[in-house]
LOGU-110667 format. One record per residue: residue number from 1; residue in three letters; x, y, z of N, C-alpha, C in turn. Coordinates in Angstrom, 3 decimals, decimal comma. Atoms other than C-alpha are relative to their C-alpha. Layout:
// LOGU-110667
VODREN  pos  code      n_xx      n_yy      n_zz     ca_xx     ca_yy     ca_zz      c_xx      c_yy      c_zz
VODREN  NUM   ALA         X         Y         Z         X         Y         Z         X         Y         Z
...
END
This chain:
// LOGU-110667
VODREN  pos  code      n_xx      n_yy      n_zz     ca_xx     ca_yy     ca_zz      c_xx      c_yy      c_zz
VODREN    1   MET     1,243    -0,744    -0,126    -8,233    48,441   -32,423    -0,058     0,305     1,480
VODREN    2   ASP     0,126    -0,426    -1,446    -8,852    50,446   -29,019    -1,293    -0,614     0,565
VODREN    3   ARG     1,128     0,657    -0,790   -11,205    49,316   -26,323    -1,431     0,501    -0,385
VODREN    4   GLU     1,230    -0,704     0,282   -13,937    51,924   -27,220    -0,539    -0,561    -1,259
VODREN    5   ALA     0,451     0,453     1,444   -14,018    50,832   -30,973    -0,585    -1,491     0,160
VODREN    6   ARG     0,381     1,352    -0,241   -14,257    47,116   -29,771    -1,440     0,018     0,558
VODREN    7   ALA     1,328    -0,145    -0,497   -17,229    48,153   -27,557    -1,027     0,282    -0,896
VODREN    8   ARG     1,047    -0,437     0,994   -19,008    49,883   -30,356    -0,297    -1,006    -0,959
VODREN    9   ALA     0,309     1,270     0,969   -18,419    46,879   -32,607    -0,927    -1,032     0,497
VODREN   10   LEU     0,954     0,897    -0,603   -20,135    44,698   -30,105    -1,374     0,400    -0,099
VODREN   11   GLU     1,253    -0,542     0,088   -22,993    46,926   -29,784    -0,714    -0,024    -1,234
VODREN   12   GLN     0,504     0,148     1,300   -23,507    46,964   -33,452    -0,464    -1,369    -0,278
VODREN   13   ALA     0,195     1,373     0,309   -23,359    43,179   -33,693    -1,200    -0,418     0,657
VODREN   14   VAL     0,979     0,457    -0,813   -25,733    42,751   -30,756    -1,435     0,779    -0,518
VODREN   15   ALA     1,219    -0,747     0,497   -28,232    45,409   -32,217    -0,509    -0,704    -1,434
VODREN   16   GLN     0,310     0,814     1,259   -28,024    43,402   -35,622    -0,842    -1,347     0,491
VODREN   17   GLU     0,677     1,251    -0,513   -29,094    40,206   -33,629    -1,431     0,357     0,512
VODREN   18   VAL     1,275    -0,564    -0,522   -31,868    42,063   -31,808    -1,065     0,558    -1,092
VODREN   19   GLU     0,816    -0,381     1,217   -33,178    43,413   -35,112    -0,645    -1,244    -0,585
VODREN   20   LEU     0,512     1,125     0,578   -33,605    39,874   -36,277    -0,729    -0,868     0,948
VODREN   21   GLY     0,845     0,795    -0,891   -35,531    38,909   -33,292     0,545    -0,634     1,363
VODREN   22   ALA    -0,592     0,492    -1,160   -33,033    37,842   -30,620    -0,080     0,760     1,167
VODREN   23   ARG    -0,053    -0,809    -1,086   -33,004    39,008   -27,189     1,434    -0,290     1,003
VODREN   24   VAL    -1,125    -0,066    -0,761   -30,006    39,772   -24,928    -0,083    -0,666     1,382
VODREN   25   LEU     0,087     0,599    -1,227   -29,400    37,440   -22,026     1,008     0,638     1,002
VODREN   26   GLU    -1,144    -0,709    -0,886   -26,101    38,998   -20,678     1,019     0,432    -1,016
VODREN   27   GLN    -0,893    -0,774     0,856   -23,587    41,361   -22,038     0,929     0,597     0,891
VODREN   28   ASP    -1,144    -0,822    -0,631   -20,231    42,789   -20,720     0,736     0,725    -1,200
VODREN   29   ARG    -0,482    -0,935     0,814   -17,812    45,053   -22,489     0,171    -0,495    -1,473
VODREN   30   PHE    -0,322     0,519     1,280   -16,595    42,628   -25,360    -0,724    -1,279    -0,413
VODREN   31   THR     0,670     1,213     0,162   -18,910    39,681   -25,120    -1,464     0,199     0,298
VODREN   32   ALA     1,297     0,095    -0,349   -22,617    39,111   -25,219    -0,625    -1,461    -0,237
VODREN   33   THR     0,831     1,117     0,300   -25,045    36,235   -25,076    -1,329     0,251    -0,297
VODREN   34   VAL     1,383    -0,230     0,364   -28,234    36,286   -27,051    -0,690    -1,270    -0,286
VODREN   35   ARG     0,941     1,252     0,349   -31,181    33,768   -27,445    -0,690     0,428    -1,198
VODREN   36   VAL     0,666    -0,178     1,228   -32,367    33,397   -30,936    -1,172    -0,942     0,065
VODREN   37   GLU     1,216     0,797     0,037   -35,998    32,192   -31,058    -1,102     0,720    -0,712
VODREN   38   GLN     1,203    -0,531     0,584   -39,171    32,533   -32,789    -1,115     0,339     0,920
VODREN   39   ARG     1,063    -0,408    -1,071   -41,874    34,415   -30,804    -1,360    -0,479    -0,436
VODREN   40   THR     1,336     0,553     0,171   -45,388    33,000   -30,480    -0,946     1,109     0,538
VODREN   41   ARG     1,046    -1,113    -0,282   -48,295    35,449   -30,477    -1,076    -0,782     0,667
VODREN   42   HIS     1,116     0,836    -0,837   -50,274    33,834   -27,455    -1,286     0,600    -0,194
VODREN   43   LEU     1,328    -0,446     0,048   -53,142    36,251   -27,635    -0,627    -0,429    -1,144
VODREN   44   VAL     0,617     0,415     1,305   -53,855    35,407   -31,290    -0,387    -1,556     0,175
VODREN   45   HIS     0,357     1,367    -0,138   -53,713    31,622   -30,399    -1,071    -0,272     1,062
VODREN   46   LEU     1,068     0,191    -0,992   -55,829    32,143   -27,333    -1,415     0,390    -0,474
VODREN   47   LEU     1,256    -0,255     0,669   -58,540    33,848   -29,321    -0,414    -1,133    -0,941
VODREN   48   ALA     0,475     1,130     0,844   -58,407    31,134   -31,955    -0,466    -1,261     0,834
VODREN   49   THR     0,497     1,111    -0,816   -58,675    28,598   -29,215    -1,538     0,208     0,520
VODREN   50   LEU     1,406    -0,329    -0,613   -61,805    30,218   -27,806    -0,998     0,012    -1,043
VODREN   51   VAL     0,857     0,043     1,096   -63,327    30,742   -31,169    -0,308    -1,353    -0,390
VODREN   52   THR     0,281     1,424     0,364   -62,825    27,104   -32,066    -0,465    -1,003     1,101
VODREN   53   LEU     0,461     0,773    -1,162   -64,022    25,940   -28,661     0,978    -0,959     0,568
VODREN   54   GLY    -1,128     0,942    -0,514   -60,765    24,427   -27,814     0,821    -1,006    -1,004
VODREN   55   LEU    -0,615     0,927     1,177   -60,030    22,726   -31,167     1,386     0,385    -0,398
VODREN   56   TRP    -1,521    -0,625     0,385   -56,895    25,064   -31,730     0,975    -0,391     0,998
VODREN   57   ALA    -0,983     0,288    -1,173   -55,381    24,184   -28,353     1,132    -1,021    -0,435
VODREN   58   PRO    -1,238     0,895     0,243   -53,286    21,083   -29,650     0,867     0,567    -0,890
VODREN   59   ALA    -1,108    -0,651     0,914   -51,839    23,151   -32,540     0,787     0,999     0,636
VODREN   60   TRP    -0,586    -0,991    -0,684   -51,124    25,930   -30,286     1,217    -0,548     0,948
VODREN   61   LEU    -0,825     0,619    -0,834   -49,389    23,557   -27,868     1,255    -0,670    -0,890
VODREN   62   THR    -1,087     0,642     0,908   -47,341    21,886   -30,760     0,893     1,183    -0,379
VODREN   63   LEU    -0,763    -1,098     0,510   -46,248    25,221   -32,001     1,029     0,573     1,110
VODREN   64   VAL    -0,873    -0,369    -1,135   -44,916    26,363   -28,576     0,989    -1,011     0,337
VODREN   65   VAL    -1,079     0,966    -0,417   -43,049    23,239   -27,922     0,969    -0,099    -1,082
VODREN   66   SER    -0,911    -0,014     1,105   -41,586    23,176   -31,385     0,960     1,191    -0,110
VODREN   67   ARG    -0,762    -1,169    -0,030   -40,380    26,716   -31,130     0,916     0,096     1,084
VODREN   68   SER    -1,007     0,064    -1,134   -38,791    26,207   -27,764     1,078    -0,889    -0,283
VODREN   69   LEU    -1,071     0,954     0,439   -36,950    23,303   -29,172     1,055     0,475    -1,011
VODREN   70   LEU    -0,785    -0,474     0,942   -35,563    25,293   -31,993     0,702     1,413     0,416
VODREN   71   SER    -0,949    -1,345    -0,612   -34,173    28,397   -29,796     1,386    -0,552     0,163
VODREN   72   ARG    -1,550     0,200    -0,219   -30,435    28,621   -29,441     0,564     1,260     0,630
VODREN   73   ASP    -0,760    -1,188    -0,535   -28,031    30,712   -27,622     1,211     0,188    -0,725
VODREN   74   LEU    -1,283    -0,182     0,741   -25,200    32,486   -29,294     0,868     0,981     0,914
VODREN   75   ARG    -0,980    -0,872    -0,737   -22,202    34,113   -27,780     0,600     0,939    -1,153
VODREN   76   VAL    -0,654    -0,889     1,010   -21,036    37,195   -29,774     1,121     0,678     0,713
VODREN   77   ASP    -1,148    -0,554    -0,596   -17,561    38,246   -29,205     0,774     0,857    -1,028
VODREN   78   VAL    -0,886    -1,067     0,770   -15,102    41,148   -30,438     1,262    -0,337     0,475
VODREN   79   ASP    -1,341     0,152    -0,357   -11,508    40,145   -30,398     0,784     1,372    -0,119
VODREN   80   LYS    -0,917    -0,994    -0,085    -8,535    42,476   -30,168     0,061     0,893    -1,437
VODREN   81   THR    -0,033    -0,476     1,273    -8,585    43,046   -33,903    -1,334     0,648    -0,555
VODREN   82   GLY     1,422    -0,613     0,421   -12,317    44,020   -34,019    -0,749    -0,927    -0,801
VODREN   83   ARG     0,839     1,117     0,715   -13,402    40,741   -35,663    -1,056    -0,458     0,925
VODREN   84   VAL     1,147     0,681    -0,797   -16,811    39,681   -34,468    -0,225    -1,314    -0,390
VODREN   85   THR     0,411     1,506     0,133   -17,587    36,083   -33,889    -1,289    -0,378     0,594
VODREN   86   ARG     1,193     0,463    -0,418   -20,792    34,307   -33,297     0,174    -1,430     0,270
VODREN   87   THR    -0,152     1,382    -0,406   -20,601    30,908   -31,490    -1,252    -0,444     0,616
VODREN   88   GLN     1,121     0,626    -0,547   -23,539    28,687   -30,735     0,520    -0,563     1,517
VODREN   89   VAL    -0,363     0,461    -1,392   -23,402    28,168   -26,904    -0,550    -1,380     0,443
VODREN   90   ARG     0,775     1,374    -0,280   -26,010    25,298   -26,487    -0,477    -0,551    -1,087
VODREN   91   GLY     0,555     0,729     0,949   -27,315    22,694   -28,439    -1,650     0,374    -0,314
VODREN   92   LEU     1,458    -0,262     0,045   -30,914    22,938   -29,874    -0,909    -0,521     1,076
VODREN   93   GLY     1,101     0,515    -1,023   -33,683    22,794   -27,404     0,609     0,140     1,454
VODREN   94   THR    -0,442    -0,168    -1,362   -31,346    23,380   -24,297    -0,446     1,134     0,597
VODREN   95   GLN     0,598    -1,210    -0,750   -33,257    25,628   -21,905     0,467     0,052     1,407
VODREN   96   ARG    -0,519    -0,036    -1,448   -31,068    25,989   -18,774     0,115     1,453     0,497
END
């Protein structure tokens, strides 16, 4: 597989991850690192906290902490044959 086809394969693989909610941390020609995490809608939780006079704040904090612990980084590679591999880079909850 030529270099351009490999680069296109990586672009497609990264686009799939982004569609599923990941964000790209770094990318070169044949390798990318993406962070897979669930997003928190802070505005909604802020409004809920204000409406409940602060009673919602502990639930919001618990949600933010648990989601940050469940995020993970994946390395997406395309080898010379065009095979795409996804490898977990860090363990759950590692935020460096």
